[in-house]
PDB file of N, H, CA, C and O in Angstrom:
ATOM      1  N   UNK A   1       1.107  47.793 -58.704  1.00  0.00           N
ATOM      2  CA  UNK A   1       1.328  46.417 -59.808  1.00  0.00           C
ATOM      3  C   UNK A   1      -0.350  45.429 -59.459  1.00  0.00           C
ATOM      4  O   UNK A   1      -0.514  44.546 -58.617  1.00  0.00           O
ATOM      5  N   UNK A   2      -1.011  45.797 -60.099  1.00  0.00           N
ATOM      6  H   UNK A   2      -0.878  46.514 -60.783  1.00  0.00           H
ATOM      7  CA  UNK A   2      -1.994  44.443 -59.995  1.00  0.00           C
ATOM      8  C   UNK A   2      -1.730  42.789 -60.043  1.00  0.00           C
ATOM      9  O   UNK A   2      -1.331  42.494 -61.169  1.00  0.00           O
ATOM     10  N   UNK A   3      -1.810  41.866 -59.353  1.00  0.00           N
ATOM     11  H   UNK A   3      -2.135  42.106 -58.438  1.00  0.00           H
ATOM     12  CA  UNK A   3      -1.429  40.094 -59.814  1.00  0.00           C
ATOM     13  C   UNK A   3      -2.329  39.945 -60.992  1.00  0.00           C
ATOM     14  O   UNK A   3      -3.471  40.393 -61.092  1.00  0.00           O
ATOM     15  N   UNK A   4      -1.647  39.240 -61.889  1.00  0.00           N
ATOM     16  H   UNK A   4      -0.719  38.876 -61.808  1.00  0.00           H
ATOM     17  CA  UNK A   4      -2.832  38.816 -62.924  1.00  0.00           C
ATOM     18  C   UNK A   4      -3.272  37.616 -62.640  1.00  0.00           C
ATOM     19  O   UNK A   4      -2.881  36.866 -61.745  1.00  0.00           O
ATOM     20  N   UNK A   5      -4.315  37.404 -63.630  1.00  0.00           N
ATOM     21  H   UNK A   5      -4.633  38.013 -64.357  1.00  0.00           H
ATOM     22  CA  UNK A   5      -4.761  36.113 -63.206  1.00  0.00           C
ATOM     23  C   UNK A   5      -4.982  34.867 -63.504  1.00  0.00           C
ATOM     24  O   UNK A   5      -5.189  34.588 -64.685  1.00  0.00           O
ATOM     25  N   UNK A   6      -4.991  33.714 -62.384  1.00  0.00           N
ATOM     26  H   UNK A   6      -4.823  33.941 -61.425  1.00  0.00           H
ATOM     27  CA  UNK A   6      -4.276  32.326 -62.639  1.00  0.00           C
ATOM     28  C   UNK A   6      -3.132  32.700 -62.116  1.00  0.00           C
ATOM     29  O   UNK A   6      -2.459  31.676 -61.996  1.00  0.00           O
ATOM     30  N   UNK A   7      -2.639  33.467 -61.800  1.00  0.00           N
ATOM     31  H   UNK A   7      -3.185  34.299 -61.898  1.00  0.00           H
ATOM     32  CA  UNK A   7      -0.991  33.760 -61.458  1.00  0.00           C
ATOM     33  C   UNK A   7      -0.680  33.547 -59.743  1.00  0.00           C
ATOM     34  O   UNK A   7      -1.629  33.306 -58.996  1.00  0.00           O
ATOM     35  N   UNK A   8       0.528  33.645 -59.283  1.00  0.00           N
ATOM     36  H   UNK A   8       1.298  33.840 -59.890  1.00  0.00           H
ATOM     37  CA  UNK A   8       0.419  33.783 -57.946  1.00  0.00           C
ATOM     38  C   UNK A   8       2.318  34.494 -57.749  1.00  0.00           C
ATOM     39  O   UNK A   8       2.981  34.524 -58.786  1.00  0.00           O
ATOM     40  N   UNK A   9       2.982  34.986 -56.444  1.00  0.00           N
ATOM     41  H   UNK A   9       2.444  34.962 -55.601  1.00  0.00           H
ATOM     42  CA  UNK A   9       3.709  35.297 -56.602  1.00  0.00           C
ATOM     43  C   UNK A   9       4.662  34.500 -56.101  1.00  0.00           C
ATOM     44  O   UNK A   9       4.418  33.691 -55.206  1.00  0.00           O
ATOM     45  N   UNK A  10       6.399  34.728 -56.884  1.00  0.00           N
ATOM     46  H   UNK A  10       6.598  35.386 -57.611  1.00  0.00           H
ATOM     47  CA  UNK A  10       7.344  33.550 -57.091  1.00  0.00           C
ATOM     48  C   UNK A  10       7.563  33.249 -55.153  1.00  0.00           C
ATOM     49  O   UNK A  10       7.678  32.139 -54.635  1.00  0.00           O
ATOM     50  N   UNK A  11       7.566  34.471 -54.486  1.00  0.00           N
ATOM     51  H   UNK A  11       7.473  35.373 -54.907  1.00  0.00           H
ATOM     52  CA  UNK A  11       8.047  33.799 -53.268  1.00  0.00           C
ATOM     53  C   UNK A  11       6.872  33.332 -52.444  1.00  0.00           C
ATOM     54  O   UNK A  11       7.025  33.000 -51.269  1.00  0.00           O
ATOM     55  N   UNK A  12       5.854  33.308 -52.969  1.00  0.00           N
ATOM     56  H   UNK A  12       5.730  33.578 -53.924  1.00  0.00           H
ATOM     57  CA  UNK A  12       4.707  31.697 -52.526  1.00  0.00           C
ATOM     58  C   UNK A  12       5.020  30.603 -52.617  1.00  0.00           C
ATOM     59  O   UNK A  12       4.477  29.679 -52.010  1.00  0.00           O
ATOM     60  N   UNK A  13       6.135  30.480 -53.540  1.00  0.00           N
ATOM     61  H   UNK A  13       6.576  31.230 -54.033  1.00  0.00           H
ATOM     62  CA  UNK A  13       6.848  28.737 -53.945  1.00  0.00           C
ATOM     63  C   UNK A  13       7.681  28.527 -52.465  1.00  0.00           C
ATOM     64  O   UNK A  13       8.010  29.289 -51.556  1.00  0.00           O
ATOM     65  N   UNK A  14       7.829  27.132 -52.723  1.00  0.00           N
ATOM     66  H   UNK A  14       7.561  26.513 -53.461  1.00  0.00           H
ATOM     67  CA  UNK A  14       8.768  26.879 -52.119  1.00  0.00           C
ATOM     68  C   UNK A  14      10.742  27.246 -52.272  1.00  0.00           C
ATOM     69  O   UNK A  14      11.321  27.549 -53.315  1.00  0.00           O
ATOM     70  N   UNK A  15      11.162  27.138 -51.353  1.00  0.00           N
ATOM     71  H   UNK A  15      10.692  26.892 -50.506  1.00  0.00           H
ATOM     72  CA  UNK A  15      12.599  27.892 -51.168  1.00  0.00           C
ATOM     73  C   UNK A  15      14.109  26.745 -51.015  1.00  0.00           C
ATOM     74  O   UNK A  15      14.358  25.924 -50.132  1.00  0.00           O
ATOM     75  N   UNK A  16      14.629  26.989 -51.828  1.00  0.00           N
ATOM     76  H   UNK A  16      14.427  27.656 -52.545  1.00  0.00           H
ATOM     77  CA  UNK A  16      15.858  26.044 -51.994  1.00  0.00           C
ATOM     78  C   UNK A  16      17.089  26.666 -52.419  1.00  0.00           C
ATOM     79  O   UNK A  16      17.062  27.583 -53.239  1.00  0.00           O
ATOM     80  N   UNK A  17      18.249  26.201 -51.883  1.00  0.00           N
ATOM     81  H   UNK A  17      18.270  25.456 -51.217  1.00  0.00           H
ATOM     82  CA  UNK A  17      19.348  26.685 -52.626  1.00  0.00           C
ATOM     83  C   UNK A  17      19.669  26.200 -53.696  1.00  0.00           C
ATOM     84  O   UNK A  17      18.889  25.267 -53.886  1.00  0.00           O
ATOM     85  N   UNK A  18      20.400  26.283 -54.564  1.00  0.00           N
ATOM     86  H   UNK A  18      21.034  27.040 -54.409  1.00  0.00           H
ATOM     87  CA  UNK A  18      21.133  25.424 -55.651  1.00  0.00           C
ATOM     88  C   UNK A  18      22.099  25.079 -55.802  1.00  0.00           C
ATOM     89  O   UNK A  18      22.583  25.139 -54.671  1.00  0.00           O
ATOM     90  N   UNK A  19      22.907  24.680 -56.508  1.00  0.00           N
ATOM     91  H   UNK A  19      22.514  24.632 -57.426  1.00  0.00           H
ATOM     92  CA  UNK A  19      24.162  24.535 -56.081  1.00  0.00           C
ATOM     93  C   UNK A  19      25.423  24.871 -55.582  1.00  0.00           C
ATOM     94  O   UNK A  19      26.389  24.302 -55.075  1.00  0.00           O
ATOM     95  N   UNK A  20      24.999  26.235 -55.970  1.00  0.00           N
ATOM     96  H   UNK A  20      24.214  26.698 -56.382  1.00  0.00           H
ATOM     97  CA  UNK A  20      26.165  27.428 -55.816  1.00  0.00           C
ATOM     98  C   UNK A  20      25.649  28.046 -54.716  1.00  0.00           C
ATOM     99  O   UNK A  20      26.170  29.123 -54.428  1.00  0.00           O
ATOM    100  N   UNK A  21      24.928  27.723 -54.155  1.00  0.00           N
ATOM    101  H   UNK A  21      24.505  26.847 -54.390  1.00  0.00           H
ATOM    102  CA  UNK A  21      24.211  28.402 -52.994  1.00  0.00           C
ATOM    103  C   UNK A  21      23.409  29.676 -53.215  1.00  0.00           C
ATOM    104  O   UNK A  21      23.379  30.533 -52.332  1.00  0.00           O
ATOM    105  N   UNK A  22      22.911  29.793 -54.096  1.00  0.00           N
ATOM    106  H   UNK A  22      22.935  29.096 -54.813  1.00  0.00           H
ATOM    107  CA  UNK A  22      21.907  30.612 -54.746  1.00  0.00           C
ATOM    108  C   UNK A  22      20.549  30.167 -54.732  1.00  0.00           C
ATOM    109  O   UNK A  22      20.103  29.136 -55.234  1.00  0.00           O
ATOM    110  N   UNK A  23      19.743  31.346 -53.897  1.00  0.00           N
ATOM    111  H   UNK A  23      20.105  32.184 -53.489  1.00  0.00           H
ATOM    112  CA  UNK A  23      18.005  31.370 -53.824  1.00  0.00           C
ATOM    113  C   UNK A  23      17.596  31.129 -55.075  1.00  0.00           C
ATOM    114  O   UNK A  23      17.852  31.771 -56.094  1.00  0.00           O
ATOM    115  N   UNK A  24      16.605  29.662 -54.869  1.00  0.00           N
ATOM    116  H   UNK A  24      16.397  29.141 -54.042  1.00  0.00           H
ATOM    117  CA  UNK A  24      15.861  28.672 -56.189  1.00  0.00           C
ATOM    118  C   UNK A  24      13.912  29.400 -55.359  1.00  0.00           C
ATOM    119  O   UNK A  24      13.548  29.920 -54.304  1.00  0.00           O
ATOM    120  N   UNK A  25      13.303  28.996 -56.578  1.00  0.00           N
ATOM    121  H   UNK A  25      13.598  28.574 -57.435  1.00  0.00           H
ATOM    122  CA  UNK A  25      11.781  29.022 -55.655  1.00  0.00           C
ATOM    123  C   UNK A  25      11.542  27.957 -56.762  1.00  0.00           C
ATOM    124  O   UNK A  25      11.647  28.039 -57.985  1.00  0.00           O
ATOM    125  N   UNK A  26      11.065  26.586 -55.671  1.00  0.00           N
ATOM    126  H   UNK A  26      10.979  26.519 -54.677  1.00  0.00           H
ATOM    127  CA  UNK A  26      10.706  25.707 -56.516  1.00  0.00           C
ATOM    128  C   UNK A  26       8.768  25.638 -56.535  1.00  0.00           C
ATOM    129  O   UNK A  26       7.867  26.131 -55.856  1.00  0.00           O
ATOM    130  N   UNK A  27       8.870  24.710 -57.756  1.00  0.00           N
ATOM    131  H   UNK A  27       9.602  24.309 -58.308  1.00  0.00           H
ATOM    132  CA  UNK A  27       7.157  24.556 -58.127  1.00  0.00           C
ATOM    133  C   UNK A  27       6.672  23.613 -57.885  1.00  0.00           C
ATOM    134  O   UNK A  27       5.549  23.462 -57.404  1.00  0.00           O
ATOM    135  N   UNK A  28       7.762  22.481 -58.302  1.00  0.00           N
ATOM    136  H   UNK A  28       8.675  22.604 -58.693  1.00  0.00           H
ATOM    137  CA  UNK A  28       7.266  20.747 -58.400  1.00  0.00           C
ATOM    138  C   UNK A  28       8.768  20.144 -58.340  1.00  0.00           C
ATOM    139  O   UNK A  28       9.713  20.414 -59.081  1.00  0.00           O
ATOM    140  N   UNK A  29       8.713  19.244 -57.237  1.00  0.00           N
ATOM    141  H   UNK A  29       7.945  19.026 -56.635  1.00  0.00           H
ATOM    142  CA  UNK A  29       9.793  18.222 -57.131  1.00  0.00           C
ATOM    143  C   UNK A  29       9.907  16.991 -57.556  1.00  0.00           C
ATOM    144  O   UNK A  29       8.800  16.500 -57.335  1.00  0.00           O
ATOM    145  N   UNK A  30      10.619  16.141 -58.063  1.00  0.00           N
ATOM    146  H   UNK A  30      11.519  16.539 -58.243  1.00  0.00           H
ATOM    147  CA  UNK A  30      10.250  15.337 -58.290  1.00  0.00           C
ATOM    148  C   UNK A  30      10.615  13.919 -57.267  1.00  0.00           C
ATOM    149  O   UNK A  30      11.648  13.687 -56.639  1.00  0.00           O
ATOM    150  N   UNK A  31       8.981  12.867 -57.409  1.00  0.00           N
ATOM    151  H   UNK A  31       8.142  13.056 -57.919  1.00  0.00           H
ATOM    152  CA  UNK A  31       9.280  12.346 -56.526  1.00  0.00           C
ATOM    153  C   UNK A  31      10.386  11.399 -56.047  1.00  0.00           C
ATOM    154  O   UNK A  31      10.481  11.137 -54.848  1.00  0.00           O
ATOM    155  N   UNK A  32      11.589  10.653 -57.349  1.00  0.00           N
ATOM    156  H   UNK A  32      11.511  10.866 -58.323  1.00  0.00           H
ATOM    157  CA  UNK A  32      12.164   9.969 -57.185  1.00  0.00           C
ATOM    158  C   UNK A  32      13.578  10.221 -56.696  1.00  0.00           C
ATOM    159  O   UNK A  32      14.457   9.522 -56.193  1.00  0.00           O
ATOM    160  N   UNK A  33      13.457  11.431 -57.024  1.00  0.00           N
ATOM    161  H   UNK A  33      12.742  11.999 -57.433  1.00  0.00           H
ATOM    162  CA  UNK A  33      15.116  11.732 -56.634  1.00  0.00           C
ATOM    163  C   UNK A  33      15.172  12.927 -55.402  1.00  0.00           C
ATOM    164  O   UNK A  33      16.190  13.210 -54.771  1.00  0.00           O
ATOM    165  N   UNK A  34      14.153  13.402 -55.262  1.00  0.00           N
ATOM    166  H   UNK A  34      13.326  13.171 -55.774  1.00  0.00           H
ATOM    167  CA  UNK A  34      13.766  14.712 -54.471  1.00  0.00           C
ATOM    168  C   UNK A  34      14.463  16.565 -54.822  1.00  0.00           C
ATOM    169  O   UNK A  34      14.489  17.637 -54.218  1.00  0.00           O
ATOM    170  N   UNK A  35      14.885  16.068 -56.031  1.00  0.00           N
ATOM    171  H   UNK A  35      14.864  15.197 -56.522  1.00  0.00           H
ATOM    172  CA  UNK A  35      15.413  17.261 -56.571  1.00  0.00           C
ATOM    173  C   UNK A  35      14.010  18.070 -57.545  1.00  0.00           C
ATOM    174  O   UNK A  35      12.940  17.620 -57.956  1.00  0.00           O
ATOM    175  N   UNK A  36      14.639  19.403 -57.635  1.00  0.00           N
ATOM    176  H   UNK A  36      15.508  19.769 -57.301  1.00  0.00           H
ATOM    177  CA  UNK A  36      13.477  20.117 -58.055  1.00  0.00           C
ATOM    178  C   UNK A  36      13.639  20.025 -59.573  1.00  0.00           C
ATOM    179  O   UNK A  36      14.639  20.095 -60.287  1.00  0.00           O
ATOM    180  N   UNK A  37      11.958  19.793 -59.923  1.00  0.00           N
ATOM    181  H   UNK A  37      11.146  19.736 -59.343  1.00  0.00           H
ATOM    182  CA  UNK A  37      11.378  19.728 -61.244  1.00  0.00           C
ATOM    183  C   UNK A  37      11.676  20.834 -62.284  1.00  0.00           C
ATOM    184  O   UNK A  37      12.295  20.867 -63.348  1.00  0.00           O
ATOM    185  N   UNK A  38      10.776  21.993 -61.319  1.00  0.00           N
ATOM    186  H   UNK A  38      10.273  21.967 -60.455  1.00  0.00           H
ATOM    187  CA  UNK A  38      10.531  23.084 -61.992  1.00  0.00           C
ATOM    188  C   UNK A  38      10.910  23.888 -61.042  1.00  0.00           C
ATOM    189  O   UNK A  38      10.862  23.443 -59.895  1.00  0.00           O
ATOM    190  N   UNK A  39      11.211  24.771 -61.181  1.00  0.00           N
ATOM    191  H   UNK A  39      11.250  25.133 -62.112  1.00  0.00           H
ATOM    192  CA  UNK A  39      12.062  26.059 -60.693  1.00  0.00           C
ATOM    193  C   UNK A  39      11.647  27.100 -61.079  1.00  0.00           C
ATOM    194  O   UNK A  39      10.802  27.063 -61.973  1.00  0.00           O
ATOM    195  N   UNK A  40      12.139  28.559 -60.488  1.00  0.00           N
ATOM    196  H   UNK A  40      12.826  28.589 -59.761  1.00  0.00           H
ATOM    197  CA  UNK A  40      12.355  29.816 -60.809  1.00  0.00           C
ATOM    198  C   UNK A  40      13.590  30.025 -60.374  1.00  0.00           C
ATOM    199  O   UNK A  40      14.048  29.152 -59.636  1.00  0.00           O
ATOM    200  N   UNK A  41      14.363  31.085 -60.667  1.00  0.00           N
ATOM    201  H   UNK A  41      13.991  31.794 -61.266  1.00  0.00           H
ATOM    202  CA  UNK A  41      15.605  31.784 -60.489  1.00  0.00           C
ATOM    203  C   UNK A  41      15.928  33.519 -60.459  1.00  0.00           C
ATOM    204  O   UNK A  41      15.804  34.045 -61.565  1.00  0.00           O
ATOM    205  N   UNK A  42      16.209  34.180 -59.650  1.00  0.00           N
ATOM    206  H   UNK A  42      16.309  33.753 -58.751  1.00  0.00           H
ATOM    207  CA  UNK A  42      16.077  35.570 -60.217  1.00  0.00           C
ATOM    208  C   UNK A  42      17.886  35.670 -61.335  1.00  0.00           C
ATOM    209  O   UNK A  42      18.945  35.712 -60.709  1.00  0.00           O
ATOM    210  N   UNK A  43      17.889  35.682 -62.171  1.00  0.00           N
ATOM    211  H   UNK A  43      17.029  35.648 -62.679  1.00  0.00           H
ATOM    212  CA  UNK A  43      19.006  36.483 -62.347  1.00  0.00           C
ATOM    213  C   UNK A  43      19.770  37.665 -62.647  1.00  0.00           C
ATOM    214  O   UNK A  43      19.164  38.650 -62.224  1.00  0.00           O
ATOM    215  N   UNK A  44      20.815  37.955 -63.185  1.00  0.00           N
ATOM    216  H   UNK A  44      21.308  37.155 -63.528  1.00  0.00           H
ATOM    217  CA  UNK A  44      21.177  39.416 -63.339  1.00  0.00           C
ATOM    218  C   UNK A  44      20.581  40.629 -63.986  1.00  0.00           C
ATOM    219  O   UNK A  44      20.496  40.704 -65.212  1.00  0.00           O
ATOM    220  N   UNK A  45      20.070  41.804 -62.998  1.00  0.00           N
ATOM    221  H   UNK A  45      20.139  41.743 -62.002  1.00  0.00           H
ATOM    222  CA  UNK A  45      18.968  42.725 -63.409  1.00  0.00           C
ATOM    223  C   UNK A  45      17.979  42.189 -63.191  1.00  0.00           C
ATOM    224  O   UNK A  45      16.983  42.649 -63.750  1.00  0.00           O
ATOM    225  N   UNK A  46      17.838  41.159 -62.419  1.00  0.00           N
ATOM    226  H   UNK A  46      18.647  40.785 -61.965  1.00  0.00           H
ATOM    227  CA  UNK A  46      16.000  40.735 -61.671  1.00  0.00           C
ATOM    228  C   UNK A  46      15.466  40.119 -62.846  1.00  0.00           C
ATOM    229  O   UNK A  46      14.386  40.691 -62.995  1.00  0.00           O
ATOM    230  N   UNK A  47      15.556  39.543 -63.479  1.00  0.00           N
ATOM    231  H   UNK A  47      16.433  39.077 -63.357  1.00  0.00           H
ATOM    232  CA  UNK A  47      15.194  38.798 -64.510  1.00  0.00           C
ATOM    233  C   UNK A  47      14.675  37.216 -64.455  1.00  0.00           C
ATOM    234  O   UNK A  47      15.352  36.306 -64.934  1.00  0.00           O
ATOM    235  N   UNK A  48      13.818  37.075 -64.026  1.00  0.00           N
ATOM    236  H   UNK A  48      13.268  37.814 -63.638  1.00  0.00           H
ATOM    237  CA  UNK A  48      12.770  35.590 -63.728  1.00  0.00           C
ATOM    238  C   UNK A  48      13.496  34.480 -64.412  1.00  0.00           C
ATOM    239  O   UNK A  48      13.507  34.926 -65.559  1.00  0.00           O
ATOM    240  N   UNK A  49      14.009  33.519 -64.461  1.00  0.00           N
ATOM    241  H   UNK A  49      14.000  33.157 -63.529  1.00  0.00           H
ATOM    242  CA  UNK A  49      14.457  32.277 -65.076  1.00  0.00           C
ATOM    243  C   UNK A  49      13.502  31.342 -64.982  1.00  0.00           C
ATOM    244  O   UNK A  49      13.486  30.977 -63.806  1.00  0.00           O
ATOM    245  N   UNK A  50      12.542  30.652 -65.727  1.00  0.00           N
ATOM    246  H   UNK A  50      12.555  30.948 -66.682  1.00  0.00           H
ATOM    247  CA  UNK A  50      12.280  29.085 -65.725  1.00  0.00           C
ATOM    248  C   UNK A  50      13.151  28.146 -65.963  1.00  0.00           C
ATOM    249  O   UNK A  50      13.777  28.204 -67.022  1.00  0.00           O
ATOM    250  N   UNK A  51      13.427  26.900 -64.892  1.00  0.00           N
ATOM    251  H   UNK A  51      12.919  26.853 -64.032  1.00  0.00           H
ATOM    252  CA  UNK A  51      14.064  26.084 -65.099  1.00  0.00           C
ATOM    253  C   UNK A  51      13.299  24.828 -64.946  1.00  0.00           C
ATOM    254  O   UNK A  51      12.583  24.796 -63.945  1.00  0.00           O
ATOM    255  N   UNK A  52      13.280  23.092 -66.219  1.00  0.00           N
ATOM    256  H   UNK A  52      13.861  23.118 -67.032  1.00  0.00           H
ATOM    257  CA  UNK A  52      12.102  22.568 -65.925  1.00  0.00           C
ATOM    258  C   UNK A  52      13.213  21.666 -66.210  1.00  0.00           C
ATOM    259  O   UNK A  52      13.801  21.661 -67.291  1.00  0.00           O
ATOM    260  N   UNK A  53      13.520  20.830 -65.134  1.00  0.00           N
ATOM    261  H   UNK A  53      13.042  20.834 -64.255  1.00  0.00           H
ATOM    262  CA  UNK A  53      14.358  19.258 -65.425  1.00  0.00           C
ATOM    263  C   UNK A  53      13.629  18.087 -66.341  1.00  0.00           C
ATOM    264  O   UNK A  53      12.527  17.630 -66.038  1.00  0.00           O
ATOM    265  N   UNK A  54      14.459  17.616 -67.618  1.00  0.00           N
ATOM    266  H   UNK A  54      15.355  17.987 -67.864  1.00  0.00           H
ATOM    267  CA  UNK A  54      13.235  17.069 -68.299  1.00  0.00           C
ATOM    268  C   UNK A  54      14.372  16.121 -68.280  1.00  0.00           C
ATOM    269  O   UNK A  54      15.425  16.324 -67.675  1.00  0.00           O
ATOM    270  N   UNK A  55      13.952  14.559 -69.325  1.00  0.00           N
ATOM    271  H   UNK A  55      13.097  14.394 -69.816  1.00  0.00           H
ATOM    272  CA  UNK A  55      14.611  13.589 -69.438  1.00  0.00           C
ATOM    273  C   UNK A  55      15.836  13.449 -69.965  1.00  0.00           C
ATOM    274  O   UNK A  55      16.720  12.653 -69.648  1.00  0.00           O
ATOM    275  N   UNK A  56      15.816  14.876 -71.391  1.00  0.00           N
ATOM    276  H   UNK A  56      15.097  15.523 -71.649  1.00  0.00           H
ATOM    277  CA  UNK A  56      16.965  15.335 -71.882  1.00  0.00           C
ATOM    278  C   UNK A  56      18.331  16.487 -71.740  1.00  0.00           C
ATOM    279  O   UNK A  56      19.359  16.779 -72.351  1.00  0.00           O
ATOM    280  N   UNK A  57      17.541  16.912 -70.456  1.00  0.00           N
ATOM    281  H   UNK A  57      16.706  16.675 -69.960  1.00  0.00           H
ATOM    282  CA  UNK A  57      18.518  17.686 -69.886  1.00  0.00           C
ATOM    283  C   UNK A  57      17.472  18.814 -69.513  1.00  0.00           C
ATOM    284  O   UNK A  57      16.283  18.716 -69.815  1.00  0.00           O
ATOM    285  N   UNK A  58      18.054  19.987 -68.771  1.00  0.00           N
ATOM    286  H   UNK A  58      19.020  20.067 -68.525  1.00  0.00           H
ATOM    287  CA  UNK A  58      17.209  20.799 -67.986  1.00  0.00           C
ATOM    288  C   UNK A  58      16.826  21.988 -68.885  1.00  0.00           C
ATOM    289  O   UNK A  58      17.896  22.516 -69.186  1.00  0.00           O
ATOM    290  N   UNK A  59      16.006  22.533 -69.349  1.00  0.00           N
ATOM    291  H   UNK A  59      15.136  22.104 -69.104  1.00  0.00           H
ATOM    292  CA  UNK A  59      15.027  23.291 -70.145  1.00  0.00           C
ATOM    293  C   UNK A  59      15.012  25.127 -69.542  1.00  0.00           C
ATOM    294  O   UNK A  59      14.166  25.573 -68.767  1.00  0.00           O
ATOM    295  N   UNK A  60      15.878  25.727 -69.994  1.00  0.00           N
ATOM    296  H   UNK A  60      16.565  25.364 -70.624  1.00  0.00           H
ATOM    297  CA  UNK A  60      15.533  27.512 -68.887  1.00  0.00           C
ATOM    298  C   UNK A  60      15.236  28.632 -70.153  1.00  0.00           C
ATOM    299  O   UNK A  60      15.840  29.024 -71.151  1.00  0.00           O
ATOM    300  N   UNK A  61      13.558  28.970 -69.291  1.00  0.00           N
ATOM    301  H   UNK A  61      13.068  28.652 -68.480  1.00  0.00           H
ATOM    302  CA  UNK A  61      13.294  29.800 -70.226  1.00  0.00           C
ATOM    303  C   UNK A  61      13.265  31.232 -69.505  1.00  0.00           C
ATOM    304  O   UNK A  61      13.147  31.097 -68.287  1.00  0.00           O
ATOM    305  N   UNK A  62      13.328  32.353 -69.857  1.00  0.00           N
ATOM    306  H   UNK A  62      13.424  32.463 -70.847  1.00  0.00           H
ATOM    307  CA  UNK A  62      12.805  33.445 -69.815  1.00  0.00           C
ATOM    308  C   UNK A  62      11.834  33.984 -69.684  1.00  0.00           C
ATOM    309  O   UNK A  62      11.105  34.159 -70.660  1.00  0.00           O
ATOM    310  N   UNK A  63      11.604  34.283 -68.848  1.00  0.00           N
ATOM    311  H   UNK A  63      12.196  34.141 -68.055  1.00  0.00           H
ATOM    312  CA  UNK A  63      10.010  34.739 -67.807  1.00  0.00           C
ATOM    313  C   UNK A  63      10.340  36.275 -68.238  1.00  0.00           C
ATOM    314  O   UNK A  63       9.760  36.920 -69.111  1.00  0.00           O
ATOM    315  N   UNK A  64      11.517  36.738 -67.334  1.00  0.00           N
ATOM    316  H   UNK A  64      11.988  36.214 -66.625  1.00  0.00           H
ATOM    317  CA  UNK A  64      11.335  38.298 -67.541  1.00  0.00           C
ATOM    318  C   UNK A  64      11.146  39.398 -65.977  1.00  0.00           C
ATOM    319  O   UNK A  64      11.428  39.118 -64.812  1.00  0.00           O
ATOM    320  N   UNK A  65      10.698  40.391 -66.431  1.00  0.00           N
ATOM    321  H   UNK A  65      10.469  40.618 -67.377  1.00  0.00           H
ATOM    322  CA  UNK A  65      11.155  41.210 -65.054  1.00  0.00           C
ATOM    323  C   UNK A  65       9.693  41.365 -64.480  1.00  0.00           C
ATOM    324  O   UNK A  65       8.789  42.100 -64.878  1.00  0.00           O
ATOM    325  N   UNK A  66       9.716  40.394 -63.352  1.00  0.00           N
ATOM    326  H   UNK A  66      10.451  39.797 -63.029  1.00  0.00           H
ATOM    327  CA  UNK A  66       7.902  40.344 -63.038  1.00  0.00           C
ATOM    328  C   UNK A  66       8.512  39.327 -61.725  1.00  0.00           C
ATOM    329  O   UNK A  66       9.693  38.987 -61.653  1.00  0.00           O
ATOM    330  N   UNK A  67       7.512  38.957 -60.789  1.00  0.00           N
ATOM    331  H   UNK A  67       6.553  39.234 -60.848  1.00  0.00           H
ATOM    332  CA  UNK A  67       7.384  38.627 -59.712  1.00  0.00           C
ATOM    333  C   UNK A  67       5.944  37.878 -59.307  1.00  0.00           C
ATOM    334  O   UNK A  67       5.325  37.609 -58.278  1.00  0.00           O
ATOM    335  N   UNK A  68       5.753  37.661 -61.147  1.00  0.00           N
ATOM    336  H   UNK A  68       6.256  37.880 -61.983  1.00  0.00           H
ATOM    337  CA  UNK A  68       4.413  36.549 -61.108  1.00  0.00           C
ATOM    338  C   UNK A  68       4.920  35.433 -61.381  1.00  0.00           C
ATOM    339  O   UNK A  68       6.116  35.485 -61.664  1.00  0.00           O
ATOM    340  N   UNK A  69       4.254  34.038 -61.407  1.00  0.00           N
ATOM    341  H   UNK A  69       3.282  33.995 -61.177  1.00  0.00           H
ATOM    342  CA  UNK A  69       4.217  33.390 -62.086  1.00  0.00           C
ATOM    343  C   UNK A  69       3.230  32.368 -62.676  1.00  0.00           C
ATOM    344  O   UNK A  69       2.650  31.816 -61.740  1.00  0.00           O
ATOM    345  N   UNK A  70       2.889  31.987 -63.654  1.00  0.00           N
ATOM    346  H   UNK A  70       3.360  32.435 -64.414  1.00  0.00           H
ATOM    347  CA  UNK A  70       1.521  31.243 -63.896  1.00  0.00           C
ATOM    348  C   UNK A  70       0.740  30.163 -62.567  1.00  0.00           C
ATOM    349  O   UNK A  70       1.478  29.877 -61.624  1.00  0.00           O
ATOM    350  N   UNK A  71       0.262  29.983 -62.562  1.00  0.00           N
ATOM    351  H   UNK A  71      -0.337  30.215 -63.328  1.00  0.00           H
ATOM    352  CA  UNK A  71      -0.609  28.637 -62.267  1.00  0.00           C
ATOM    353  C   UNK A  71      -1.529  28.426 -62.610  1.00  0.00           C
ATOM    354  O   UNK A  71      -2.273  29.180 -63.237  1.00  0.00           O
ATOM    355  N   UNK A  72      -1.838  26.622 -62.070  1.00  0.00           N
ATOM    356  H   UNK A  72      -1.234  26.010 -61.560  1.00  0.00           H
ATOM    357  CA  UNK A  72      -2.662  26.487 -62.762  1.00  0.00           C
ATOM    358  C   UNK A  72      -4.680  25.855 -62.083  1.00  0.00           C
ATOM    359  O   UNK A  72      -5.518  25.040 -62.470  1.00  0.00           O
ATOM    360  N   UNK A  73      -4.552  26.894 -60.915  1.00  0.00           N
ATOM    361  H   UNK A  73      -3.872  27.555 -60.601  1.00  0.00           H
ATOM    362  CA  UNK A  73      -5.005  26.728 -60.499  1.00  0.00           C
ATOM    363  C   UNK A  73      -6.225  27.663 -60.846  1.00  0.00           C
ATOM    364  O   UNK A  73      -6.045  28.545 -61.685  1.00  0.00           O
ATOM    365  N   UNK A  74      -7.668  27.493 -60.142  1.00  0.00           N
ATOM    366  H   UNK A  74      -7.813  26.776 -59.460  1.00  0.00           H
ATOM    367  CA  UNK A  74      -8.664  28.263 -60.739  1.00  0.00           C
ATOM    368  C   UNK A  74      -8.348  29.965 -60.156  1.00  0.00           C
ATOM    369  O   UNK A  74      -9.077  30.888 -60.521  1.00  0.00           O
TER     370      UNK A  74
END
């Protein structure tokens, strides 16, 4: 599988543990609280999920069976 343009491997992101001891891949941290703001996590059957902390709560988006995430760099 070739790497899509404007993407990077999930494994290149910072790793941390969630409240349940599962590995998460953090793209962005909140400056004020130190909590993850945008992070990814593999759910059952290796489906990648994107989690984004917002003012109203956490929004979860299904990315799919992939090991790449979009990035904003060139």
